[in-house]
Legacy VTK file of the C-alpha trace (Angstrom):
# vtk DataFile Version 3.0
C-alpha trace
ASCII
DATASET POLYDATA
POINTS 216 float
4.418 11.042 -10.131
0.858 11.878 -9.190
-1.965 9.908 -7.614
-2.088 7.306 -4.904
-2.639 3.608 -4.465
-3.241 1.066 -1.722
-0.512 -1.080 -0.228
-0.351 -3.714 2.472
1.769 -2.202 5.240
1.541 -5.201 7.568
0.550 -8.638 6.326
-1.767 -11.079 8.030
-3.861 -14.189 7.571
-7.482 -15.242 7.713
-9.398 -18.479 7.374
-12.807 -19.641 6.183
-14.408 -23.084 6.117
-16.587 -24.142 3.195
-18.188 -27.605 3.282
-15.465 -28.814 5.654
-12.646 -27.551 3.397
-10.342 -25.082 5.156
-9.106 -22.110 3.166
-6.259 -20.204 4.829
-5.209 -16.945 3.174
-1.782 -15.548 4.051
-0.883 -12.063 2.830
2.518 -10.372 2.599
3.719 -7.033 1.171
6.461 -7.470 -1.444
8.986 -5.296 -3.268
9.941 -7.715 -6.052
8.894 -10.873 -7.863
11.684 -12.682 -6.032
9.973 -11.770 -2.748
6.703 -13.222 -4.028
8.207 -16.471 -5.282
10.174 -16.990 -2.063
7.040 -16.457 0.024
5.000 -18.871 -2.088
7.667 -21.533 -1.586
7.741 -20.773 2.127
3.982 -21.309 2.393
4.187 -24.560 0.425
6.758 -25.845 2.909
4.760 -24.637 5.898
1.550 -26.222 4.624
3.193 -29.207 2.956
0.329 -31.487 3.900
-2.377 -29.332 2.288
-4.082 -30.309 -0.970
-3.404 -26.947 -2.655
-1.411 -23.744 -2.107
-2.862 -21.369 -4.681
-1.403 -17.907 -5.133
-1.476 -14.530 -6.820
0.639 -11.397 -6.679
0.710 -7.913 -8.172
3.617 -5.495 -8.449
3.847 -1.854 -9.463
1.640 1.256 -9.144
-0.243 0.167 -12.275
-0.010 -3.590 -11.730
2.828 -3.829 -14.224
3.311 -7.447 -13.142
0.430 -9.831 -12.392
0.819 -13.555 -11.779
-1.392 -16.314 -10.390
-1.382 -20.079 -9.915
-4.192 -22.608 -9.454
-1.728 -25.170 -8.016
-3.757 -28.152 -9.181
-7.252 -26.725 -8.788
-9.389 -26.571 -11.969
-8.251 -23.813 -14.312
-9.216 -20.270 -13.280
-11.007 -21.372 -10.092
-8.332 -20.330 -7.593
-5.390 -18.177 -8.695
-7.398 -15.900 -10.960
-10.144 -15.296 -8.359
-7.452 -14.381 -5.792
-5.862 -12.009 -8.304
-9.251 -10.475 -9.152
-9.794 -9.559 -5.491
-6.440 -7.766 -5.355
-7.197 -5.870 -8.561
-10.752 -4.988 -7.555
-9.589 -3.810 -4.127
-6.886 -1.709 -5.785
-4.104 -3.194 -3.664
-0.555 -3.267 -5.054
2.820 -4.851 -4.236
1.334 -7.816 -2.439
1.307 -11.608 -2.605
-1.462 -13.895 -1.338
-1.277 -17.642 -0.831
-4.536 -19.449 -0.134
-3.973 -22.884 1.340
-6.747 -25.473 1.006
-7.215 -28.498 3.189
-9.773 -30.623 1.338
-12.800 -31.513 3.409
-14.098 -34.375 1.277
-16.869 -32.514 -0.554
-16.428 -31.134 -4.059
-17.413 -27.476 -4.325
-17.758 -27.178 -8.091
-16.139 -24.434 -10.126
-18.463 -21.684 -8.897
-18.056 -22.789 -5.307
-14.279 -22.804 -5.615
-14.205 -19.307 -7.093
-16.394 -17.964 -4.281
-14.382 -19.751 -1.590
-10.986 -18.542 -2.804
-12.259 -14.987 -3.143
-13.881 -15.062 0.295
-10.687 -16.431 1.845
-8.606 -13.722 0.172
-10.907 -11.004 1.494
-10.720 -12.545 4.963
-6.927 -12.506 4.798
-6.879 -8.873 3.705
-9.239 -7.989 6.548
-6.483 -9.018 8.969
-3.863 -6.791 7.331
-2.953 -3.136 7.754
-3.729 -1.484 4.417
-2.606 2.078 3.728
-3.124 4.626 0.974
0.288 5.473 -0.472
0.693 8.981 -1.888
3.410 10.775 -3.804
4.675 14.102 -2.529
7.241 16.835 -2.873
9.508 17.892 -0.015
9.681 21.673 0.048
12.477 23.171 2.138
11.727 26.727 3.255
14.162 29.090 4.924
12.612 32.138 6.563
13.090 34.648 9.325
10.959 34.467 12.437
8.547 37.054 11.050
7.615 34.712 8.188
7.249 31.612 10.360
3.686 32.248 11.478
2.566 33.060 7.944
4.044 29.840 6.574
2.526 27.804 9.403
-0.842 29.409 8.662
-0.605 28.452 4.981
0.441 24.900 5.879
-2.430 24.578 8.340
-5.007 25.970 5.922
-3.947 23.548 3.174
-3.510 20.663 5.658
0.129 20.164 4.674
2.371 17.960 6.789
5.421 19.546 8.404
8.252 17.012 8.294
10.749 19.068 10.272
11.379 22.517 11.737
14.844 23.753 12.711
15.346 26.914 14.760
18.646 28.826 14.653
19.058 32.508 13.820
16.632 31.631 11.012
13.937 28.979 10.663
14.154 26.035 8.279
10.926 24.162 7.583
10.389 21.104 5.397
6.828 20.667 4.185
5.309 17.649 2.447
3.366 18.961 -0.541
1.186 17.043 -3.036
2.685 17.605 -6.525
-0.462 19.271 -7.843
-0.318 21.891 -5.062
3.377 22.747 -5.328
2.916 25.742 -7.632
0.144 27.331 -5.600
1.937 26.683 -2.289
5.164 28.344 -3.405
3.189 31.286 -4.768
1.276 31.718 -1.498
4.503 31.613 0.524
6.218 34.116 -1.754
3.285 36.507 -1.455
2.922 36.063 2.315
6.628 36.715 2.988
7.092 39.379 0.295
9.526 37.102 -1.482
11.875 36.852 1.514
11.443 33.119 2.105
13.900 30.910 0.242
12.448 27.693 -1.142
14.129 24.547 -2.439
12.605 21.337 -3.751
14.131 18.252 -2.172
13.745 14.669 -3.417
10.286 13.300 -4.126
8.909 10.886 -1.549
6.135 8.364 -1.149
4.181 8.602 2.066
1.152 7.308 3.929
-0.710 8.149 7.113
-0.982 5.578 9.893
-3.007 6.624 12.928
-2.015 10.254 12.452
1.669 9.477 11.872
3.272 10.194 8.485
5.336 7.295 7.125
7.904 7.975 4.407
8.905 5.265 1.941
LINES 1 217
216 0 1 2 3 4 5 6 7 8 9 10 11 12 13 14 15 16 17 18 19 20 21 22 23 24 25 26 27 28 29 30 31 32 33 34 35 36 37 38 39 40 41 42 43 44 45 46 47 48 49 50 51 52 53 54 55 56 57 58 59 60 61 62 63 64 65 66 67 68 69 70 71 72 73 74 75 76 77 78 79 80 81 82 83 84 85 86 87 88 89 90 91 92 93 94 95 96 97 98 99 100 101 102 103 104 105 106 107 108 109 110 111 112 113 114 115 116 117 118 119 120 121 122 123 124 125 126 127 128 129 130 131 132 133 134 135 136 137 138 139 140 141 142 143 144 145 146 147 148 149 150 151 152 153 154 155 156 157 158 159 160 161 162 163 164 165 166 167 168 169 170 171 172 173 174 175 176 177 178 179 180 181 182 183 184 185 186 187 188 189 190 191 192 193 194 195 196 197 198 199 200 201 202 203 204 205 206 207 208 209 210 211 212 213 214 215
């Protein structure tokens, strides 16, 4: 699989106030629809005294599953605006519940849409959002003469080294974007005169967090 997409690595919450109504957005990464539904119920119990607990969630690299709920607000003034923010931001595998404590002043349909979207963005601003990529693990076995050449290629192409094992030979596992796999193997073959042995391991998803590579 090629490409990348955004995910919420660590959830969070944010709040706005619009004409004395409080809008509290709570965000959580999810792996299934069951996760989303359980979280929505959890928020409804936590904020049982609120007027509304509106929600939206998306699942899959291409948003294969999209759901939203207005939870009593006028149609398409709450759940859909929350969902639109997630889609427009390109964030996947996430659920958002926006809790509203009514402040006594009606906002109108346009005001509700703006408030729910603003609250969602505020909630996302308090999350850790990462770019998730797809990669190939390339296991390379070489002698010590080839090590420097392989490290040079990896450095030039900014490839991540997942592990290096030193025995009488050297075993390196590189993380390679799928579109670069062919050119990387060719470069290594040429640099080591065909002496390096290469093996594709399982595909992985990964992201960078403060310079650290996270595998999923």
